[in-house]
C-alpha positions, 0 to 999 in steps of 0.5 A: 361073284361071277363076271356076270355079277351073279352070286355063286354061293351063300356068302355072295348071295348074302352080300348081294342081298345086304347091298340090295337092302341098303335103304334110299337115300343111303344107297345113292351115296355108294356110287364111288364105293367098291364092295369086295370080298376077301377071305381073311383080314391081313396082319396090316389091316388088323394092326391098322384098326387095332382089332384082333379080328374083323368082319368088315373094313371101310377104307376111304374118305367119309361123305361127311368130309368136305370135298369127299366127292373129289377124293383121289381114291375111291372108298372101299368096303372089304367083307371077310368071308372066313371070320363071318362064316366061322362065327355064323353057321347057317344061312339065316345067321350068315345073312343077318351077320353079313347085312349088319356088317355091310350096314356098319361099313356103309355107316362109316362111309357116311361118317358115322363113328363106331361110338355113335353106331354103338349108341344107335344100336343100344337105343334100338335095343340090340347089343352090337359090338 
């Protein structure tokens, strides 16, 4: 994003829209979270997660951990432009994928595991991986 915080392309606009769509009170818990965009996940990030590919990555101390507000390092959500753009052509598809990825990583920040997210997506009738 530009210095003034203005999105310069469709991907950055999608990220801004996704962040703006985070419902209250969840958004209130993001004050110490840096949300950044990188082109591709690194080999270390892939190895750390055991994944072959990533759209996003949460790194930090979930809010459910006792004393998390006093964590020495801020939490970080990284969104990976390359994989998201390659797999989701068109503005609407990209916006939906970015929003889902942002919400997924925010859920991790709030202490929700991948297993629980799969349960929640399944209960909502959506086939989330």
